[in-house]
N, C-alpha and C positions, 0 to 999 in steps of 0.2 A: 492526375494520372496515378492509378494504383501501382504499387510495386510488384514486380514479378515474384512468384512464389517458388521456393526451392523446398521440396517435400522429401523427408526421410522416411523410407519404408523398409520393411524386412520382417522376418519372423522374430519371436521373442528372444531376448537375451543375446543378441549379436552386437550390442553396444550402440543402439540408435540414440538413446538419451545421452550417453557419454559423448558421442559424436556431436550431438546438438549443443551441449554445454561447451565442448571444446571449440567449436567454430564460433559460438556466440560469445565466448570468453567470459561467461558468467554461469554460476550454478543455478540454473532455472528449473530444468526438469529433474524429477526425483530419480536417483540411480540406486538400484538395489538388486541383490541377487535373485530376489523373488520375481518370477515372470509376471508380467501384467502390471508393472508399476505405472505405466502411462495409459490413460484412457482417452482423455480429450485431446484435441489438437492444441499443441503448445507452440506459440510463435515468438520470434525474436527478430530484431533488425540485424542484418548481416552486411558488413562493409566488404566490398570486393574491388578489384582493379588496382592499378598502380597508385603510388602515393600522390602523384600530381593529378591523377584522373580518378579519384575515388567516386564510386557510385554504390548503390545499395539495392538489396533485395530482401524479401521476407523469408526467413528460414522457419520451417515448421516440422515439429516432431509428431509422430503418430504412435498408436499402440501397435503391438506385435500381431502380424497376420497369423491367424490360426490359434490365437491365445484362448486358453480355457480360463474364463474369469471365475473367481471364487464366488462372486455375487451374481452369477448368471447374467452378466451384462455383455457377453461376447457379441451378440447381434448389434448392440448399440455401438460398441467399439468398432466393429467392422463397418458400420455405416459412416462413422467419422473418418475411417481410413479411405473409403471410397470417395467421400466428399473432398478430402484433401487431394487425392490423386487426380480427380477430375478438374480441380482448380489449378493444379500445378503447371508451371512453365518448365520446370526441370525436376527430375526425380533422382534421388540418391538411393540406390538399391544396395542395402548393407548386408554383407554376409560375414561369416566367421571363418577365417583362414584355418585355424587350428582344428575345427570340427569338420571342415570340408563341406561338400554339398549335401544338404539334408532334404528330405521329401518336402518340407515346408518351404525351402528355398525355391524348389521347382514349382510349387503352388504360387508363390509370389511372382516368379517369372512368367507363368502362364497368364496371370491377371494383367501383368504389365504389357504383354504382347498385344492386347486389345487396345492399347492406348497409343495414339500417334503423338508421342512426346519424347524429347531427348532424355536419355537415361544414362547415368554413370553408375557402373558397378563398383561399389566401394568395399574392398576386401579388408576388413578390420582385424585387429589383433595380430598383424604381421610385424612383430616386434623387431625382427632382424632381417636383413636382406635375403638370407638363405631361405627363409620361409616363402619369399616371393616365388622362387624357382621350384620349390617342392610342392606348392599348391597345385592341385590338379582337379579337373572336372568343372571348373567355373566357366570355361569357354562354352559349355553346352547350355548355359543359361541364356545365350543368344544376344549378348550385348558386346558391341565392338569397342566401346570406351570403358576402360577399367583402370583402377589405381589401387595399389597396396598401401595401407596406412596402419599406424598404431596410435590410438589415442593415448594409451598408457605411457608409451615412450615418446610421445610428441613427434611422431615421424611422418613426414610428407604432408604436413598441414598446408604449407604455402603452395605446394604442387596441386593439392585438391582445390584450393581457392582459385588458383589460376585456371584450372579446368572448368570450374563453375563459371568464372568470368568469360571464358571462351565460348561455352555453350549458350550462355544468355545473350552473347553478342550485344546488340543495341537495345535489348529489352530493359536492362537495369536502369534505375532512375535516380533522381536526386534524393538526398536525405529528407524525409518528411519533417514537417514542422513539429517542434516539441509540443506535447500535450499542454494545454493551458491549465489543466487540473487533473490530478490522479485521484481516483476514488477506489478505496478498498471495500469490498463487500464481504463482511464476516458475519458469523453467527453459528448457531448449532446446526447439525444436519437437518435436512428437510424443512428448512424455513423459506425456501424459494429463491435462493441466491442465483443458481444457474438459470432458472426461468427468467429472472430479472435481466441477466446478461443477454440471454437470447432475445428478449423483448427489445433491449437497447439496439441490438444488431439487426433485428428482424431476420434472424437466421438461426438454425439449430446448431450453433457453434459448440454448445456445451451439452453433455449428456444429462438428461433430466430423468430421474427415477425416484420412486418412493423408497428405494433402498438407501439406508443411511450410509454416508461416506462414499458416495458415488464419485465426487470430485476429489482428487488427490493433490494435483499440482496447483500452484498459484498461477493462474493463466491471465496474461495481459492481453486485453483486447482494445483496439482503438476504434472510436466512433466519432461522429461529428454531429454537432447541434448548431444550427444557424451558421454553418460554415466554419465553426471553430473546432479544432481537434481536442478530444478528451481521451483519457485512458481509464478503463475500469479493470480492476484486479479481482477476479473471482478466486475464492479460496475454499479450501476444504472445510467442512463442518467440524467445529472444535468439539472433541469428546472429553469426557472425564477420564482421568488417568486409568481408572479401573477398567475402562472399556477399550483401551488401546490394545489392539490384537497383535500387532507386529511392528516392524520398523517403518512400514509404509504409513501407518497411522501416525507414528511419531514424527516422521518427516513432514507430513501434512500439517500438523500443528505448528511445527517450526516455521514452515512457509507462511502460514496464516499470520503469525506474529511478525515476521519480516515484512509482510505486505502492509501491516498496520504502520510500521516504521517508515515505509516508503511513501505512504499515501499523504495527500494533502487534506483529504476529508475522509472519514470512515463512516460507512453505513453499517450499523449494527442491526442485523435482521432478527426480528422476533415473530414467532407464530402465536397469535392470541389464543389459538385453540390448545396450545401446550402450556400456557402459563409462564411465569418467570422462574427460572431455575437458578441454583447456586452457580452453575457454569456461566450463565448470562452475566451474573454479577462479577465473576472473576474476569471475564472478557472485558467488561466495562472498566474494571479497575486497571487492566493492562493499558487500555486506551487512555485513561486518565494519566497514568504514569508516563506515557509518551507525549502528553500534552497535544493530542490530536483533536481537531474539531470533529464532532460526532453527531450523527442524526440517528435517533432510534426509529427504525423503519418497521412499522407494524404491517406485515404482509398478510395476505389472505383475509383482509378485513371483510370481504363479501361473505365468506364462509362464517365468520364470527357473527355477522349481522343476521344471517339466516338461522344460525344455531340458537341465537338468543330468543327468538320467537317473542318479541316484545313490541309494544306500541310506543316505546320510548323513542323520541326523535333521534335521528342519527347523530346530530351534533352533540346532544346531551350524552349519548352513549360513548362517543369519542372523548368528551371532556371527563367523564367518570373514569374511563380507562386510563387517560393521561394522568389524572390525579393519583390513581393507584400505582402507576409506573414511577412517578416522581417519589412516592413513598418508598418504593423498592430501591431506586437508584439515587440515594440522597446526596451522593458526592457529585452528581451530574444533573442537578436540577436546572442548570442553565441550558442543557442540550435540548434542542427542539425535537418534536415527535411528528412523524409523517405516517399517514395511513394510506396504503396503496394496495392495488391488486396487480401483481407483476404479470400474471397470466394474460390479463386483458389490456395491460398498459395503463390502467386508470391511475391518475395522479403521478405517473412516472416523470413526466416533463416538469411538473411543479416541484418534485423532489430534487431534480437536477438544478433547477433555478435556485432553490434554497441552498444547495451545496455551493453554488457559485457565489452567492451572497456571503456565506460563511468564510469561504476562501479569501474573499476581498477583505473581510473583517480581520482575518488573521494576518494580513499583510499591511494593515494600517500602521502608520507611525504618528505618534502624538508629540507635539512640541513640548519642550521642557517647561516653558512658562505655564502653559495650560495645565500640564500634569501637576505641577507644584501647587497651583491654585486649587485644584480639586483635592489634593492631599491636605492642604491647609484647611479647607472647609470641612473635610471629613473629620479632622482632629478637633476642630472647634465644636462640631456637632456631637462628637463622642470621643473624649480624650482617653488615651490608653490608661489602664489601671496601674497603680503603683505595685512594684514587686521588689522584694529584697530592700525595702526602704529607699528605693530609687524610682524616679519618674522616667518613663520611656520617652525618648525624644526622637523626632524625625527631623533631620537637618535639610535633606535635599532628596529629590526624586528625579529619575530620568529613565527613559525607555532606551534600552541598548540593542534590542533585536526585534525582528518580526518573525511570524510563523514558527513558533508561537510568539505573541507579544510578550516581551520580557522586560520587567520593570525592576530597577534596583532602588532601594531605599537606603540612604546613608543615615545611620542612627548612632546613638551613643553606645548602646549595648544590645546586640540582637537577642540575647537571652531574656531581656525584659519584656519582649513581645510574645504573648501567648497565642495559641492556635485560634481561639475564638476571635481575638482582635484582628488577626491576619485575615480570617474569613470575612470579617466586617469590611476590611479595606478592599478585598477582592470584590465583594458585593457592590461597594461604591464604584469601583472601576467599571464594572459591567453596566451599572446604571448611568454613569456620567460619560463614559467613553464608548466608542463604537465597537465594543467587544461583548455585546450582550449575549451572544450564543456560543462563545468559544472559550476555551481555557486560557488563563493568563498565568504566566510563570513569574513568581515574585521572589526576589532575593533581598536579604538584609545584609548590609555591609557596615561594619564598625567604622566610624569616622576616625581618621588618623590626621592629626594636625602636623603637617609637614613643614610649614613655614611660620615660625612664631611671629614674624613681622606682620603677617596678615591676621591680626587679632580682630575678632568681631567686636564692634562697639555698639552699645545699646543706643537707640534713638528714642527721644521722648515722644515722637510721632507714631511709633509702632509698638507692638507688643514686645516685651523683653524676651530675649531668646531663651532664658531659663525658666520662663513661665510654663507650667505643666501643660502639655498638649499643644504647644505652639510650634510653628514652623518658621524659621528665619527667612521669610521672603518679604521683600519690599522695604527692608531696613537699610540703614546706612552702614556700609562696610568699607574698610580699606582694601581696595581691589574689587574685582568682579567676582561675585559668589560662584556663578556658573563656571567661570574660568578656573576658579580655585579648585573645582572638583574634576576638571577635565582629565588631569593626570591620574587621579584615583579611578575614574571610570575606565580609562584606557588600561590601567594595570589590572583592574578586575576582569575586563573582557579577555585580556591575555591569559589570566589564570583559568578562566572557563575553557578557552581554546585548548590549553595544555591538558 
């Protein structure tokens, strides 16, 4: 059973997005003094009802009715408003108490009269009770149910929630199941991100236009595959700093970065017709810094194929393009590449299956014994070089976290391990462990001898612990080696949490 929809409508700059964020208790929609900040339908889960009888509905923000869009997208925004109103189970008609009734308010009221739906007139910016009594003219908008609120002063929020609960009556439902995976869709403008979202939903949920920067908000959309709930986060196309025109573009970039941090898997969309830019590399670097599993999604591959006008087999063309991409993104050679056509849906299902596989990889946990055997074999195959007249030694390895997989190596001195050797170890982990397509976080921790009584004793049957490149596994020790490190692992995890 789908949740009932509560849709916020009104003319520009009456505080619709502020009301949306206020009720959702999160900064989701972009708020700015410039009219037309919201274009697409932006949704969030809203909890209503008494504490012992919580139930839920979907809250939806829309663009301003009568908005004059700077990119000539007014018709597309208006289509999104109409679609939201037609789907609504309850409409919140927002007006501005301080400005009074404006011609566009009357235009909104006229459009709402044609709908047989419950409507609440929400008079915003009524910061003090005296403004409730001084407000005049709103009664002619033709709505029997009204409430005066102030988002800025946090006034009458619970009263509005109670009114929403009353109007929905028995329509509100149970909290939907959490998404099994969240996917962030990021990339430069005009790479087909919104088209991809619409294909997933089989609905024109997002405005699609050739105009760069059409999407501004980070829009969460839920969809199902084989009965499992997923969430896709559509984001604004990331621009170079020199092309940021105003605060709206700045907020859009900020939202895109936050979406990457929220996601379980990131789809970095690329347009093969545009080539790889410095901005694509900067975006990839940000994904790497967040240790997020990433798939390079080469969209519009059908256009690339047609443009090439070559007899080269499609597979060979893809392989050549993939090799060129790996050369461009050298820090992400592990990330898989998917070729899709979002407009027709070609390979979209395979892309989502690949994302699920990577998410499972990111949540794998490897046993300490198996991990240490792999480290031991890696060092036997390629011992770390000497630095500062000292031999780098690894005493113990353990995985302390998943998503991303986080491995701690207890060593004699972290400074003895250079970057090339750490890259070698990460390569071994990807080859030997089920982390082939995802980033792995690696920490080096200096070994501290806390208990002199637990002195390690060399065994004639094993490699000596002071042998260059050896790992002290399988030898005879006073006490259990793994137990000996438990306290240090616990202390290290506590430091990371702090």
